[in-house]
C-alpha positions as CSV (number, residue, x, y, z in Angstrom):
1,X,-50.2,95.4,-5.6
2,X,-51.2,92.7,-7.6
3,X,-54.7,91.5,-6.3
4,X,-55.6,93.6,-3.7
5,X,-59.3,94.3,-3.8
6,X,-59.5,98.0,-4.3
7,X,-62.1,99.9,-2.5
8,X,-61.7,103.8,-1.5
9,X,-64.2,106.5,-0.8
10,X,-64.2,110.1,-2.5
11,X,-66.2,113.3,-0.9
12,X,-69.5,111.6,-2.1
13,X,-68.7,108.2,-3.8
14,X,-67.7,104.6,-2.3
15,X,-65.5,102.8,-5.3
16,X,-66.0,98.9,-4.4
17,X,-66.3,96.0,-6.1
18,X,-69.5,95.2,-8.1
19,X,-72.0,93.1,-6.1
20,X,-75.4,90.7,-7.7
21,X,-77.7,93.9,-6.7
22,X,-75.7,96.4,-8.9
23,X,-76.4,94.4,-12.7
24,X,-79.8,95.8,-13.0
25,X,-78.8,99.6,-12.6
26,X,-75.4,98.8,-14.7
27,X,-77.6,96.9,-17.5
28,X,-79.8,100.4,-17.6
29,X,-76.7,102.9,-18.6
30,X,-74.8,100.5,-20.6
31,X,-77.9,99.3,-22.6
32,X,-78.5,102.7,-23.3
33,X,-76.3,102.3,-26.8
34,X,-77.5,106.0,-27.7
35,X,-75.2,107.3,-24.1
36,X,-72.9,104.6,-24.8
37,X,-72.1,105.1,-28.4
38,X,-68.3,106.2,-27.2
39,X,-67.8,102.6,-25.3
40,X,-66.9,99.1,-25.4
41,X,-68.7,96.6,-23.3
42,X,-72.6,97.1,-23.7
43,X,-75.6,95.6,-24.7
44,X,-74.8,92.6,-23.1
45,X,-77.6,90.4,-21.3
46,X,-77.7,89.8,-17.5
47,X,-76.0,86.7,-17.5
48,X,-73.0,88.2,-19.1
49,X,-72.6,91.0,-17.2
50,X,-72.8,88.9,-14.3
51,X,-70.3,86.4,-15.8
52,X,-67.9,89.5,-16.2
53,X,-68.6,91.4,-13.3
54,X,-68.8,89.1,-10.2
55,X,-66.4,86.5,-12.2
56,X,-62.3,86.1,-11.5
57,X,-61.2,89.4,-12.7
58,X,-57.4,91.0,-11.9
59,X,-55.8,94.3,-12.0
60,X,-53.7,92.2,-14.7
61,X,-57.0,91.2,-16.9
62,X,-58.7,94.3,-15.9
63,X,-61.4,94.5,-13.3
64,X,-64.3,96.5,-13.3
65,X,-65.2,98.6,-10.4
66,X,-68.9,100.2,-9.4
67,X,-69.5,103.7,-8.5
68,X,-71.1,104.0,-5.3
69,X,-73.2,107.4,-4.3
70,X,-72.5,107.1,-0.8
71,X,-76.1,109.2,0.4
72,X,-78.1,106.8,-1.3
73,X,-76.3,103.9,-1.9
74,X,-76.9,104.0,-5.6
75,X,-74.9,103.0,-8.4
76,X,-74.2,106.0,-10.8
77,X,-71.5,104.8,-12.7
78,X,-68.0,102.5,-12.5
79,X,-64.7,102.6,-13.7
80,X,-62.0,99.7,-15.5
81,X,-58.5,99.2,-14.1
82,X,-55.9,97.2,-16.0
83,X,-52.4,97.0,-14.6
84,X,-49.6,97.0,-17.0
85,X,-46.2,96.9,-15.0
86,X,-46.2,99.9,-13.3
87,X,-49.2,101.8,-15.7
88,X,-53.1,101.4,-15.1
89,X,-55.1,102.0,-17.9
90,X,-57.9,103.3,-16.7
91,X,-61.9,104.0,-18.1
92,X,-64.8,105.4,-16.7
93,X,-68.7,106.0,-17.4
94,X,-71.5,107.6,-15.2
95,X,-75.2,106.5,-15.5
96,X,-76.7,109.6,-17.6
97,X,-78.7,111.0,-14.7
98,X,-75.6,112.0,-12.7
99,X,-73.3,113.5,-15.6
100,X,-72.1,116.9,-15.6
101,X,-72.2,117.0,-11.5
102,X,-68.1,116.6,-11.0
103,X,-68.3,113.0,-10.1
104,X,-65.9,111.5,-12.7
105,X,-63.7,114.0,-11.8
106,X,-63.8,113.0,-8.1
107,X,-63.6,109.5,-8.6
108,X,-60.7,109.3,-11.1
109,X,-58.6,112.1,-9.0
110,X,-59.1,109.7,-5.7
111,X,-58.3,106.6,-8.0
112,X,-55.4,108.3,-9.1
113,X,-54.0,109.6,-6.1
114,X,-54.7,105.8,-4.5
115,X,-53.2,103.6,-7.3
116,X,-50.2,106.4,-7.0
117,X,-49.9,105.7,-3.2
118,X,-49.6,101.8,-4.3
119,X,-46.9,102.1,-6.7
120,X,-48.2,103.4,-9.8
121,X,-45.9,105.4,-11.9
122,X,-48.3,106.3,-15.0
123,X,-51.6,106.1,-15.7
124,X,-53.0,106.1,-19.7
125,X,-56.6,106.3,-20.8
126,X,-57.9,105.4,-24.4
127,X,-61.2,107.4,-25.9
128,X,-62.6,108.2,-29.3
129,X,-62.0,111.7,-30.4
130,X,-65.5,112.7,-30.4
131,X,-66.4,112.3,-26.9
132,X,-65.3,115.8,-26.1
133,X,-66.4,115.2,-22.4
134,X,-64.0,113.0,-21.6
135,X,-61.3,114.2,-23.2
136,X,-62.1,117.8,-21.3
137,X,-62.1,115.2,-18.3
138,X,-58.9,114.0,-18.8
139,X,-57.1,117.4,-19.8
140,X,-58.1,118.4,-15.9
141,X,-56.7,115.5,-14.7
142,X,-53.5,117.0,-16.3
143,X,-53.6,114.2,-18.8
144,X,-51.7,114.7,-21.6
145,X,-52.2,113.1,-25.4
146,X,-50.1,110.4,-26.2
147,X,-50.3,108.5,-29.3
148,X,-53.6,107.2,-31.6
149,X,-54.2,103.6,-31.7
150,X,-56.6,102.2,-33.9
151,X,-59.9,104.7,-33.8
152,X,-59.3,105.6,-29.9
153,X,-56.6,108.9,-28.8
154,X,-54.8,107.5,-26.2
155,X,-53.7,110.0,-23.2
156,X,-51.3,109.8,-20.6
157,X,-50.4,111.0,-17.3
158,X,-46.9,110.4,-15.4
159,X,-47.5,109.9,-11.4
160,X,-44.9,113.1,-11.4
161,X,-48.1,115.6,-12.8
162,X,-50.1,114.3,-10.1
C-alpha cells in the first residue's frame, strides 16, 4: 500500500491530503498553544506548515491528512499516519470548536477500518498521560496500553480486536 493517496469519507467527514487553502485554518488551532499542549508540530509559520503539509510525504516517513466537514467544507482537524511494516502509527487533532462532538471517534474508526482493509495488522498511538480525553478515545476504539516510551504512553490495537 506504500504511497497510495489516502482519501476516504465517514458519515460527516472527508479525509484527504492537505491543500493550500487549508493551511490558515490549520494554523489557527495548531498555533493555539494551550489547546495543543499535549501535541507536537505546533507554533510554526505559514511557510513551515506549507512545506510540511504540501511537500513530499509518504506513509513511511509519516503523512498528515486533513479532516474536512462534508457539509460546510471547513477544515476541522487532521490525522497523522506513519507506516512501520504492517503497523501504523496514528494521531489525531480536532479543532477546539468541534471538540467533544464525536468527530475523532468517527474519523479514527473509519481510518482504522480503511487501513485494515489495505493490510494493516496493528495500530499504535502515543499519548501524554495528562491527555485524558485522548486516552478515553483510544480505549473506546479498543486500544490497550502497551508501554511507556520517554514521556508518552503507547497504546496498541491489533486488527483482530477491531
